[in-house]
C-alpha positions as protocol buffer text, in pm:
chain_id: "A"
residue {
  index: 1
  type: MET
  ca { x: 12119 y: 6549 z: 4664 }
}
residue {
  index: 2
  type: THR
  ca { x: 11721 y: 6431 z: 4621 }
}
residue {
  index: 3
  type: THR
  ca { x: 11571 y: 6245 z: 4853 }
}
residue {
  index: 4
  type: ALA
  ca { x: 11535 y: 5927 z: 4638 }
}
residue {
  index: 5
  type: ILE
  ca { x: 11915 y: 5893 z: 4648 }
}
residue {
  index: 6
  type: LEU
  ca { x: 11946 y: 6038 z: 5024 }
}
residue {
  index: 7
  type: PHE
  ca { x: 11669 y: 5672 z: 5084 }
}
residue {
  index: 8
  type: ALA
  ca { x: 11837 y: 5419 z: 4839 }
}
residue {
  index: 9
  type: ALA
  ca { x: 12165 y: 5539 z: 4999 }
}
residue {
  index: 10
  type: THR
  ca { x: 12109 y: 5470 z: 5356 }
}
residue {
  index: 11
  type: VAL
  ca { x: 11905 y: 5163 z: 5235 }
}
residue {
  index: 12
  type: LEU
  ca { x: 12132 y: 4971 z: 5061 }
}
residue {
  index: 13
  type: ILE
  ca { x: 12450 y: 5146 z: 5310 }
}
residue {
  index: 14
  type: TRP
  ca { x: 12235 y: 4988 z: 5586 }
}
residue {
  index: 15
  type: GLY
  ca { x: 12163 y: 4696 z: 5448 }
}
residue {
  index: 16
  type: THR
  ca { x: 12490 y: 4574 z: 5357 }
}
residue {
  index: 17
  type: THR
  ca { x: 12685 y: 4631 z: 5697 }
}
residue {
  index: 18
  type: TRP
  ca { x: 12587 y: 4361 z: 5894 }
}
residue {
  index: 19
  type: ILE
  ca { x: 12785 y: 4104 z: 5594 }
}
residue {
  index: 20
  type: ALA
  ca { x: 13058 y: 4391 z: 5675 }
}
residue {
  index: 21
  type: ILE
  ca { x: 12972 y: 4276 z: 6085 }
}
residue {
  index: 22
  type: ALA
  ca { x: 12985 y: 3922 z: 6005 }
}
residue {
  index: 23
  type: ALA
  ca { x: 13338 y: 3930 z: 5778 }
}
residue {
  index: 24
  type: GLN
  ca { x: 13538 y: 4114 z: 6137 }
}
residue {
  index: 25
  type: ILE
  ca { x: 13423 y: 3800 z: 6362 }
}
residue {
  index: 26
  type: GLY
  ca { x: 13695 y: 3448 z: 6446 }
}
residue {
  index: 27
  type: ASP
  ca { x: 14048 y: 3588 z: 6620 }
}
residue {
  index: 28
  type: VAL
  ca { x: 13965 y: 3956 z: 6658 }
}
residue {
  index: 29
  type: PRO
  ca { x: 13761 y: 3978 z: 7002 }
}
residue {
  index: 30
  type: VAL
  ca { x: 13408 y: 4152 z: 6981 }
}
residue {
  index: 31
  type: MET
  ca { x: 13517 y: 4456 z: 7114 }
}
residue {
  index: 32
  type: VAL
  ca { x: 13824 y: 4441 z: 6985 }
}
residue {
  index: 33
  type: SER
  ca { x: 13683 y: 4483 z: 6655 }
}
residue {
  index: 34
  type: VAL
  ca { x: 13412 y: 4718 z: 6781 }
}
residue {
  index: 35
  type: PHE
  ca { x: 13703 y: 4971 z: 6903 }
}
residue {
  index: 36
  type: TYR
  ca { x: 13922 y: 4963 z: 6574 }
}
residue {
  index: 37
  type: ARG
  ca { x: 13573 y: 5053 z: 6422 }
}
residue {
  index: 38
  type: PHE
  ca { x: 13514 y: 5327 z: 6596 }
}
residue {
  index: 39
  type: VAL
  ca { x: 13830 y: 5462 z: 6673 }
}
residue {
  index: 40
  type: LEU
  ca { x: 13899 y: 5447 z: 6304 }
}
residue {
  index: 41
  type: ALA
  ca { x: 13597 y: 5632 z: 6282 }
}
residue {
  index: 42
  type: ALA
  ca { x: 13612 y: 5896 z: 6555 }
}
residue {
  index: 43
  type: LEU
  ca { x: 13984 y: 5976 z: 6403 }
}
residue {
  index: 44
  type: VAL
  ca { x: 13827 y: 6076 z: 6018 }
}
residue {
  index: 45
  type: MET
  ca { x: 13504 y: 6211 z: 6142 }
}
residue {
  index: 46
  type: LEU
  ca { x: 13686 y: 6505 z: 6385 }
}
residue {
  index: 47
  type: ALA
  ca { x: 13938 y: 6554 z: 6141 }
}
residue {
  index: 48
  type: GLY
  ca { x: 13706 y: 6635 z: 5894 }
}
residue {
  index: 49
  type: LEU
  ca { x: 13511 y: 6901 z: 6124 }
}
residue {
  index: 50
  type: ALA
  ca { x: 13874 y: 6988 z: 6228 }
}
residue {
  index: 51
  type: ALA
  ca { x: 13927 y: 7064 z: 5820 }
}
residue {
  index: 52
  type: ILE
  ca { x: 13617 y: 7216 z: 5717 }
}
residue {
  index: 53
  type: GLY
  ca { x: 13630 y: 7465 z: 6093 }
}
residue {
  index: 54
  type: HIS
  ca { x: 13264 y: 7258 z: 6175 }
}
residue {
  index: 55
  type: LEU
  ca { x: 13423 y: 7092 z: 6506 }
}
residue {
  index: 56
  type: LYS
  ca { x: 13274 y: 7219 z: 6805 }
}
residue {
  index: 57
  type: ARG
  ca { x: 13242 y: 7128 z: 7130 }
}
residue {
  index: 58
  type: PRO
  ca { x: 12908 y: 7019 z: 7291 }
}
residue {
  index: 59
  type: ALA
  ca { x: 12727 y: 7295 z: 7503 }
}
residue {
  index: 60
  type: GLN
  ca { x: 12605 y: 6983 z: 7758 }
}
residue {
  index: 61
  type: TRP
  ca { x: 12804 y: 6694 z: 7754 }
}
residue {
  index: 62
  type: ARG
  ca { x: 12600 y: 6491 z: 7917 }
}
residue {
  index: 63
  type: PHE
  ca { x: 12323 y: 6323 z: 7716 }
}
residue {
  index: 64
  type: VAL
  ca { x: 12648 y: 6339 z: 7512 }
}
residue {
  index: 65
  type: VAL
  ca { x: 12831 y: 6118 z: 7673 }
}
residue {
  index: 66
  type: ILE
  ca { x: 12529 y: 5847 z: 7705 }
}
residue {
  index: 67
  type: GLN
  ca { x: 12456 y: 5880 z: 7324 }
}
residue {
  index: 68
  type: ALA
  ca { x: 12839 y: 5744 z: 7285 }
}
residue {
  index: 69
  type: LEU
  ca { x: 12785 y: 5415 z: 7525 }
}
residue {
  index: 70
  type: CYS
  ca { x: 12481 y: 5379 z: 7336 }
}
residue {
  index: 71
  type: LEU
  ca { x: 12533 y: 5416 z: 6996 }
}
residue {
  index: 72
  type: PHE
  ca { x: 12902 y: 5353 z: 6937 }
}
residue {
  index: 73
  type: CYS
  ca { x: 13018 y: 5082 z: 7180 }
}
residue {
  index: 74
  type: PHE
  ca { x: 12752 y: 4892 z: 7365 }
}
residue {
  index: 75
  type: ASN
  ca { x: 12464 y: 4852 z: 7118 }
}
residue {
  index: 76
  type: PHE
  ca { x: 12728 y: 4712 z: 6878 }
}
residue {
  index: 77
  type: VAL
  ca { x: 12946 y: 4485 z: 7092 }
}
residue {
  index: 78
  type: GLY
  ca { x: 12553 y: 4296 z: 7143 }
}
residue {
  index: 79
  type: LEU
  ca { x: 12539 y: 4312 z: 6733 }
}
residue {
  index: 80
  type: TYR
  ca { x: 12840 y: 4162 z: 6731 }
}
residue {
  index: 81
  type: ASN
  ca { x: 12829 y: 3897 z: 6929 }
}
residue {
  index: 82
  type: ALA
  ca { x: 12461 y: 3829 z: 6735 }
}
residue {
  index: 83
  type: ALA
  ca { x: 12641 y: 3827 z: 6422 }
}
residue {
  index: 84
  type: ALA
  ca { x: 12934 y: 3547 z: 6619 }
}
residue {
  index: 85
  type: LEU
  ca { x: 12593 y: 3338 z: 6662 }
}
residue {
  index: 86
  type: ILE
  ca { x: 12369 y: 3347 z: 6371 }
}
residue {
  index: 87
  type: PRO
  ca { x: 12351 y: 3452 z: 6024 }
}
residue {
  index: 88
  type: SER
  ca { x: 12359 y: 3878 z: 5960 }
}
residue {
  index: 89
  type: GLY
  ca { x: 12073 y: 3882 z: 5750 }
}
residue {
  index: 90
  type: LEU
  ca { x: 11879 y: 3771 z: 6075 }
}
residue {
  index: 91
  type: VAL
  ca { x: 12008 y: 4040 z: 6299 }
}
residue {
  index: 92
  type: SER
  ca { x: 11929 y: 4281 z: 6083 }
}
residue {
  index: 93
  type: VAL
  ca { x: 11523 y: 4156 z: 6130 }
}
residue {
  index: 94
  type: ILE
  ca { x: 11570 y: 4197 z: 6520 }
}
residue {
  index: 95
  type: PHE
  ca { x: 11757 y: 4511 z: 6478 }
}
residue {
  index: 96
  type: SER
  ca { x: 11493 y: 4627 z: 6189 }
}
residue {
  index: 97
  type: LEU
  ca { x: 11179 y: 4662 z: 6516 }
}
residue {
  index: 98
  type: ALA
  ca { x: 11408 y: 4935 z: 6669 }
}
residue {
  index: 99
  type: SER
  ca { x: 11080 y: 5162 z: 6613 }
}
residue {
  index: 100
  type: ILE
  ca { x: 10927 y: 4993 z: 6853 }
}
residue {
  index: 101
  type: PHE
  ca { x: 11176 y: 4991 z: 7097 }
}
residue {
  index: 102
  type: ASN
  ca { x: 11171 y: 5391 z: 7070 }
}
residue {
  index: 103
  type: ALA
  ca { x: 10802 y: 5433 z: 7046 }
}
residue {
  index: 104
  type: LEU
  ca { x: 10809 y: 5228 z: 7414 }
}
residue {
  index: 105
  type: ASN
  ca { x: 11100 y: 5373 z: 7516 }
}
residue {
  index: 106
  type: ALA
  ca { x: 10961 y: 5706 z: 7463 }
}
residue {
  index: 107
  type: ARG
  ca { x: 10657 y: 5673 z: 7644 }
}
residue {
  index: 108
  type: LEU
  ca { x: 10908 y: 5561 z: 7947 }
}
residue {
  index: 109
  type: ILE
  ca { x: 11097 y: 5829 z: 7891 }
}
residue {
  index: 110
  type: PHE
  ca { x: 10919 y: 6128 z: 7745 }
}
residue {
  index: 111
  type: GLY
  ca { x: 10567 y: 6049 z: 7816 }
}
residue {
  index: 112
  type: GLU
  ca { x: 10481 y: 6002 z: 7445 }
}
residue {
  index: 113
  type: PRO
  ca { x: 10149 y: 5820 z: 7465 }
}
residue {
  index: 114
  type: VAL
  ca { x: 10181 y: 5424 z: 7261 }
}
residue {
  index: 115
  type: THR
  ca { x: 9865 y: 5412 z: 7032 }
}
residue {
  index: 116
  type: GLY
  ca { x: 9718 y: 5086 z: 6974 }
}
residue {
  index: 117
  type: ARG
  ca { x: 9918 y: 5081 z: 6618 }
}
residue {
  index: 118
  type: THR
  ca { x: 10251 y: 5081 z: 6762 }
}
residue {
  index: 119
  type: VAL
  ca { x: 10074 y: 4758 z: 7040 }
}
residue {
  index: 120
  type: LEU
  ca { x: 9966 y: 4614 z: 6683 }
}
residue {
  index: 121
  type: ALA
  ca { x: 10315 y: 4667 z: 6515 }
}
residue {
  index: 122
  type: GLY
  ca { x: 10480 y: 4548 z: 6813 }
}
residue {
  index: 123
  type: ALA
  ca { x: 10283 y: 4258 z: 6810 }
}
residue {
  index: 124
  type: ILE
  ca { x: 10308 y: 4146 z: 6424 }
}
residue {
  index: 125
  type: GLY
  ca { x: 10665 y: 4150 z: 6466 }
}
residue {
  index: 126
  type: LEU
  ca { x: 10728 y: 3906 z: 6764 }
}
residue {
  index: 127
  type: CYS
  ca { x: 10476 y: 3735 z: 6571 }
}
residue {
  index: 128
  type: GLY
  ca { x: 10722 y: 3740 z: 6313 }
}
residue {
  index: 129
  type: LEU
  ca { x: 11089 y: 3679 z: 6486 }
}
residue {
  index: 130
  type: VAL
  ca { x: 10938 y: 3424 z: 6650 }
}
residue {
  index: 131
  type: LEU
  ca { x: 10798 y: 3275 z: 6263 }
}
residue {
  index: 132
  type: LEU
  ca { x: 11150 y: 3301 z: 6179 }
}
residue {
  index: 133
  type: PHE
  ca { x: 11378 y: 3135 z: 6498 }
}
residue {
  index: 134
  type: TRP
  ca { x: 11092 y: 2832 z: 6470 }
}
residue {
  index: 135
  type: GLN
  ca { x: 11270 y: 2540 z: 6410 }
}
residue {
  index: 136
  type: ASP
  ca { x: 11581 y: 2696 z: 6652 }
}
residue {
  index: 137
  type: ILE
  ca { x: 11393 y: 2737 z: 6959 }
}
residue {
  index: 138
  type: VAL
  ca { x: 11056 y: 2555 z: 6946 }
}
residue {
  index: 139
  type: VAL
  ca { x: 11116 y: 2278 z: 6690 }
}
residue {
  index: 140
  type: THR
  ca { x: 11518 y: 2195 z: 6796 }
}
residue {
  index: 141
  type: PRO
  ca { x: 11593 y: 2415 z: 7062 }
}
residue {
  index: 142
  type: ASP
  ca { x: 11941 y: 2595 z: 7053 }
}
residue {
  index: 143
  type: SER
  ca { x: 12104 y: 2742 z: 7300 }
}
residue {
  index: 144
  type: GLU
  ca { x: 12380 y: 2883 z: 7031 }
}
residue {
  index: 145
  type: THR
  ca { x: 12080 y: 3039 z: 6808 }
}
residue {
  index: 146
  type: LEU
  ca { x: 11913 y: 3198 z: 7207 }
}
residue {
  index: 147
  type: ARG
  ca { x: 12203 y: 3334 z: 7301 }
}
residue {
  index: 148
  type: GLY
  ca { x: 12267 y: 3511 z: 6952 }
}
residue {
  index: 149
  type: ILE
  ca { x: 11841 y: 3635 z: 6925 }
}
residue {
  index: 150
  type: GLY
  ca { x: 11937 y: 3793 z: 7270 }
}
residue {
  index: 151
  type: TRP
  ca { x: 12227 y: 3981 z: 7182 }
}
residue {
  index: 152
  type: ALA
  ca { x: 12066 y: 4112 z: 6905 }
}
residue {
  index: 153
  type: VAL
  ca { x: 11736 y: 4211 z: 7106 }
}
residue {
  index: 154
  type: PHE
  ca { x: 11979 y: 4357 z: 7335 }
}
residue {
  index: 155
  type: GLY
  ca { x: 12187 y: 4575 z: 7116 }
}
residue {
  index: 156
  type: THR
  ca { x: 11851 y: 4683 z: 6949 }
}
residue {
  index: 157
  type: LEU
  ca { x: 11743 y: 4792 z: 7280 }
}
residue {
  index: 158
  type: VAL
  ca { x: 12071 y: 5004 z: 7353 }
}
residue {
  index: 159
  type: PHE
  ca { x: 12090 y: 5147 z: 7020 }
}
residue {
  index: 160
  type: SER
  ca { x: 11674 y: 5265 z: 7156 }
}
residue {
  index: 161
  type: TRP
  ca { x: 11856 y: 5413 z: 7412 }
}
residue {
  index: 162
  type: GLY
  ca { x: 12074 y: 5629 z: 7215 }
}
residue {
  index: 163
  type: ASN
  ca { x: 11835 y: 5749 z: 7010 }
}
residue {
  index: 164
  type: MET
  ca { x: 11652 y: 5870 z: 7322 }
}
residue {
  index: 165
  type: ALA
  ca { x: 11981 y: 6101 z: 7423 }
}
residue {
  index: 166
  type: SER
  ca { x: 11983 y: 6191 z: 7071 }
}
residue {
  index: 167
  type: ARG
  ca { x: 11643 y: 6349 z: 7086 }
}
residue {
  index: 168
  type: GLN
  ca { x: 11762 y: 6507 z: 7469 }
}
residue {
  index: 169
  type: ASN
  ca { x: 12073 y: 6634 z: 7221 }
}
residue {
  index: 170
  type: ALA
  ca { x: 11847 y: 6823 z: 7011 }
}
residue {
  index: 171
  type: ARG
  ca { x: 11657 y: 6961 z: 7271 }
}
residue {
  index: 172
  type: LEU
  ca { x: 11984 y: 7071 z: 7381 }
}
residue {
  index: 173
  type: GLY
  ca { x: 12103 y: 7235 z: 7072 }
}
residue {
  index: 174
  type: VAL
  ca { x: 12359 y: 6987 z: 7000 }
}
residue {
  index: 175
  type: THR
  ca { x: 12373 y: 6903 z: 6642 }
}
residue {
  index: 176
  type: PRO
  ca { x: 12369 y: 6504 z: 6569 }
}
residue {
  index: 177
  type: VAL
  ca { x: 12733 y: 6589 z: 6338 }
}
residue {
  index: 178
  type: THR
  ca { x: 12871 y: 6735 z: 6695 }
}
residue {
  index: 179
  type: ALA
  ca { x: 12694 y: 6445 z: 6876 }
}
residue {
  index: 180
  type: ASN
  ca { x: 12812 y: 6191 z: 6650 }
}
residue {
  index: 181
  type: GLY
  ca { x: 13149 y: 6289 z: 6623 }
}
residue {
  index: 182
  type: TRP
  ca { x: 13273 y: 6304 z: 6943 }
}
residue {
  index: 183
  type: GLY
  ca { x: 13054 y: 6022 z: 7056 }
}
residue {
  index: 184
  type: MET
  ca { x: 13248 y: 5790 z: 6875 }
}
residue {
  index: 185
  type: GLY
  ca { x: 13584 y: 5899 z: 6968 }
}
residue {
  index: 186
  type: ILE
  ca { x: 13382 y: 5899 z: 7346 }
}
residue {
  index: 187
  type: GLY
  ca { x: 13270 y: 5519 z: 7245 }
}
residue {
  index: 188
  type: ALA
  ca { x: 13628 y: 5401 z: 7111 }
}
residue {
  index: 189
  type: LEU
  ca { x: 13799 y: 5585 z: 7467 }
}
residue {
  index: 190
  type: ALA
  ca { x: 13463 y: 5337 z: 7681 }
}
residue {
  index: 191
  type: LEU
  ca { x: 13565 y: 4987 z: 7455 }
}
residue {
  index: 192
  type: LEU
  ca { x: 13956 y: 5052 z: 7521 }
}
residue {
  index: 193
  type: GLY
  ca { x: 13810 y: 5061 z: 7893 }
}
residue {
  index: 194
  type: LEU
  ca { x: 13630 y: 4757 z: 7928 }
}
residue {
  index: 195
  type: ILE
  ca { x: 13866 y: 4507 z: 7671 }
}
residue {
  index: 196
  type: ALA
  ca { x: 14155 y: 4700 z: 7958 }
}
residue {
  index: 197
  type: GLY
  ca { x: 13911 y: 4617 z: 8270 }
}
residue {
  index: 198
  type: THR
  ca { x: 13821 y: 4230 z: 8111 }
}
residue {
  index: 199
  type: GLY
  ca { x: 14181 y: 4183 z: 8004 }
}
residue {
  index: 200
  type: GLN
  ca { x: 14106 y: 4117 z: 7656 }
}
residue {
  index: 201
  type: PRO
  ca { x: 14385 y: 4063 z: 7410 }
}
residue {
  index: 202
  type: MET
  ca { x: 14453 y: 4346 z: 7174 }
}
residue {
  index: 203
  type: VAL
  ca { x: 14501 y: 4126 z: 6863 }
}
residue {
  index: 204
  type: ALA
  ca { x: 14616 y: 4277 z: 6503 }
}
residue {
  index: 205
  type: PRO
  ca { x: 14367 y: 4259 z: 6217 }
}
residue {
  index: 206
  type: SER
  ca { x: 14474 y: 4066 z: 5985 }
}
residue {
  index: 207
  type: GLY
  ca { x: 14362 y: 3908 z: 5622 }
}
residue {
  index: 208
  type: THR
  ca { x: 14226 y: 4146 z: 5380 }
}
residue {
  index: 209
  type: GLY
  ca { x: 13951 y: 4065 z: 5369 }
}
residue {
  index: 210
  type: TYR
  ca { x: 13885 y: 4190 z: 5747 }
}
residue {
  index: 211
  type: TRP
  ca { x: 14035 y: 4550 z: 5685 }
}
residue {
  index: 212
  type: VAL
  ca { x: 13830 y: 4587 z: 5336 }
}
residue {
  index: 213
  type: ALA
  ca { x: 13522 y: 4481 z: 5595 }
}
residue {
  index: 214
  type: LEU
  ca { x: 13683 y: 4761 z: 5866 }
}
residue {
  index: 215
  type: ILE
  ca { x: 13749 y: 5042 z: 5664 }
}
residue {
  index: 216
  type: TYR
  ca { x: 13396 y: 4990 z: 5498 }
}
residue {
  index: 217
  type: LEU
  ca { x: 13221 y: 4994 z: 5804 }
}
residue {
  index: 218
  type: ALA
  ca { x: 13407 y: 5275 z: 5997 }
}
residue {
  index: 219
  type: ALA
  ca { x: 13410 y: 5541 z: 5656 }
}
residue {
  index: 220
  type: ILE
  ca { x: 13076 y: 5400 z: 5484 }
}
residue {
  index: 221
  type: GLY
  ca { x: 12881 y: 5282 z: 5744 }
}
residue {
  index: 222
  type: SER
  ca { x: 12962 y: 5495 z: 6027 }
}
residue {
  index: 223
  type: ILE
  ca { x: 13051 y: 5824 z: 5883 }
}
residue {
  index: 224
  type: ILE
  ca { x: 12816 y: 5770 z: 5578 }
}
residue {
  index: 225
  type: GLY
  ca { x: 12534 y: 5626 z: 5681 }
}
residue {
  index: 226
  type: PHE
  ca { x: 12484 y: 5824 z: 5984 }
}
residue {
  index: 227
  type: THR
  ca { x: 12519 y: 6107 z: 5799 }
}
residue {
  index: 228
  type: THR
  ca { x: 12265 y: 6012 z: 5516 }
}
residue {
  index: 229
  type: TYR
  ca { x: 12005 y: 5934 z: 5790 }
}
residue {
  index: 230
  type: LEU
  ca { x: 11975 y: 6190 z: 5968 }
}
residue {
  index: 231
  type: MET
  ca { x: 11979 y: 6419 z: 5651 }
}
residue {
  index: 232
  type: LEU
  ca { x: 11665 y: 6231 z: 5566 }
}
residue {
  index: 233
  type: VAL
  ca { x: 11516 y: 6239 z: 5938 }
}
residue {
  index: 234
  type: ALA
  ca { x: 11580 y: 6631 z: 5850 }
}
residue {
  index: 235
  type: ARG
  ca { x: 11374 y: 6647 z: 5509 }
}
residue {
  index: 236
  type: ILE
  ca { x: 11070 y: 6423 z: 5533 }
}
residue {
  index: 237
  type: GLY
  ca { x: 11073 y: 6325 z: 5966 }
}
residue {
  index: 238
  type: SER
  ca { x: 11171 y: 6017 z: 6135 }
}
residue {
  index: 239
  type: ALA
  ca { x: 10860 y: 5854 z: 6063 }
}
residue {
  index: 240
  type: GLN
  ca { x: 10943 y: 5899 z: 5685 }
}
residue {
  index: 241
  type: ALA
  ca { x: 11242 y: 5802 z: 5693 }
}
residue {
  index: 242
  type: GLY
  ca { x: 11185 y: 5525 z: 5935 }
}
residue {
  index: 243
  type: TYR
  ca { x: 11092 y: 5354 z: 5597 }
}
residue {
  index: 244
  type: ALA
  ca { x: 11420 y: 5233 z: 5566 }
}
residue {
  index: 245
  type: THR
  ca { x: 11419 y: 4999 z: 5830 }
}
residue {
  index: 246
  type: VAL
  ca { x: 11150 y: 4799 z: 5662 }
}
residue {
  index: 247
  type: LEU
  ca { x: 11365 y: 4782 z: 5352 }
}
residue {
  index: 248
  type: PHE
  ca { x: 11733 y: 4726 z: 5499 }
}
residue {
  index: 249
  type: PRO
  ca { x: 11717 y: 4397 z: 5590 }
}
residue {
  index: 250
  type: VAL
  ca { x: 11528 y: 4192 z: 5224 }
}
residue {
  index: 251
  type: VAL
  ca { x: 11899 y: 4341 z: 5127 }
}
residue {
  index: 252
  type: ALA
  ca { x: 12082 y: 4238 z: 5402 }
}
residue {
  index: 253
  type: LEU
  ca { x: 11867 y: 3885 z: 5384 }
}
residue {
  index: 254
  type: ALA
  ca { x: 12018 y: 3855 z: 5007 }
}
residue {
  index: 255
  type: ILE
  ca { x: 12356 y: 3883 z: 5101 }
}
residue {
  index: 256
  type: SER
  ca { x: 12342 y: 3644 z: 5344 }
}
residue {
  index: 257
  type: THR
  ca { x: 12172 y: 3410 z: 5133 }
}
residue {
  index: 258
  type: LEU
  ca { x: 12438 y: 3411 z: 4925 }
}
residue {
  index: 259
  type: PHE
  ca { x: 12726 y: 3403 z: 5122 }
}
residue {
  index: 260
  type: GLU
  ca { x: 12669 y: 3298 z: 5427 }
}
residue {
  index: 261
  type: GLY
  ca { x: 12472 y: 2985 z: 5277 }
}
residue {
  index: 262
  type: TYR
  ca { x: 12146 y: 3112 z: 5477 }
}
residue {
  index: 263
  type: THR
  ca { x: 11882 y: 2863 z: 5401 }
}
residue {
  index: 264
  type: TRP
  ca { x: 11496 y: 2912 z: 5371 }
}
residue {
  index: 265
  type: SER
  ca { x: 11185 y: 2736 z: 5537 }
}
residue {
  index: 266
  type: ALA
  ca { x: 10827 y: 2820 z: 5506 }
}
residue {
  index: 267
  type: THR
  ca { x: 10795 y: 2911 z: 5869 }
}
residue {
  index: 268
  type: ALA
  ca { x: 11139 y: 3230 z: 5788 }
}
residue {
  index: 269
  type: ILE
  ca { x: 10976 y: 3346 z: 5442 }
}
residue {
  index: 270
  type: ALA
  ca { x: 10613 y: 3394 z: 5664 }
}
residue {
  index: 271
  type: GLY
  ca { x: 10843 y: 3533 z: 6013 }
}
residue {
  index: 272
  type: VAL
  ca { x: 11043 y: 3813 z: 5718 }
}
residue {
  index: 273
  type: ALA
  ca { x: 10695 y: 3933 z: 5574 }
}
residue {
  index: 274
  type: LEU
  ca { x: 10560 y: 3917 z: 6007 }
}
residue {
  index: 275
  type: ALA
  ca { x: 10843 y: 4131 z: 6097 }
}
residue {
  index: 276
  type: ALA
  ca { x: 10819 y: 4388 z: 5799 }
}
residue {
  index: 277
  type: LEU
  ca { x: 10433 y: 4382 z: 5848 }
}
residue {
  index: 278
  type: GLY
  ca { x: 10524 y: 4516 z: 6162 }
}
residue {
  index: 279
  type: ASN
  ca { x: 10761 y: 4795 z: 6011 }
}
residue {
  index: 280
  type: VAL
  ca { x: 10460 y: 4884 z: 5783 }
}
residue {
  index: 281
  type: VAL
  ca { x: 10185 y: 4866 z: 6028 }
}
residue {
  index: 282
  type: MET
  ca { x: 10410 y: 5136 z: 6292 }
}
residue {
  index: 283
  type: PHE
  ca { x: 10494 y: 5360 z: 6044 }
}
residue {
  index: 284
  type: TRP
  ca { x: 10194 y: 5397 z: 5771 }
}
residue {
  index: 285
  type: ARG
  ca { x: 10006 y: 5699 z: 5743 }
}
residue {
  index: 286
  type: GLY
  ca { x: 9765 y: 5639 z: 5502 }
}
residue {
  index: 287
  type: ARG
  ca { x: 9629 y: 5838 z: 5246 }
}
residue {
  index: 288
  type: ARG
  ca { x: 9598 y: 6227 z: 5304 }
}
residue {
  index: 289
  type: ARG
  ca { x: 9230 y: 6413 z: 5271 }
}
residue {
  index: 290
  type: ARG
  ca { x: 9135 y: 6574 z: 4949 }
}
residue {
  index: 291
  type: GLY
  ca { x: 9271 y: 6908 z: 4982 }
}
residue {
  index: 292
  type: SER
  ca { x: 9616 y: 6851 z: 5220 }
}
residue {
  index: 293
  type: ALA
  ca { x: 9925 y: 6905 z: 5056 }
}
residue {
  index: 294
  type: ALA
  ca { x: 10074 y: 6634 z: 4897 }
}
residue {
  index: 295
  type: ARG
  ca { x: 10432 y: 6731 z: 4870 }
}
residue {
  index: 296
  type: THR
  ca { x: 10708 y: 6532 z: 4770 }
}
residue {
  index: 297
  type: PRO
  ca { x: 11068 y: 6646 z: 4888 }
}
residue {
  index: 298
  type: THR
  ca { x: 11302 y: 6615 z: 4702 }
}
């Protein structure tokens, strides 16, 4: 499979998962919907790994558990709650700033320097978000929108912590496939514990739309989406693979406009453009020096 196909698949899959998340919002409590998604994904992934003889126990469990809680539990509780309050396409724009959270967390956790590029990208992205939600947070303050923004930021921050745990797993020799397979199962168990602890009812999904969204999110969004992204990272590195986060909000917003009735304003357009520009600034590497290799992996 070529790099171009992997990149396109990642953008299309992660760009369409947001509307599927929105389709799960309704009668089924948020945590229960996230549980259904990851218990199904875990069963399919672990069974598949066992069938091909690649199911292995991690040498170290600590960061697998942390990754599970951050990538397959609390982050999606935040993102699903956000999708219940604001259009799913806008949630994807906030989530696209995960790269900036990654840079800041890498500084705090691994001691990596925060460059001027990171500061500039963060400032541009923040200005973009303010413009995107200008009508709701400045002109006519909307508490529901503010809560949606808060949930989306929370989910994105926790996702970033999961990325830091994934880096530690890699250092300890735990492969992404192993960490993700077990992680989805651990995340599902954690969600089940939260559901029991908070007394939320285990509502059975009803309606074809919910089931289609659930299967798509579990099989395509969770298993294939993470796999294509990790394959992309392995081929071209996390910086270049990160360009996918610049593009998938475009897909998500287009779908949100068609199916959720999202209405564009001049400030919203400017906000999306600035949010995307913040990501471009974050990942831009400029032209290579003359004489250096400029091969494109395939």
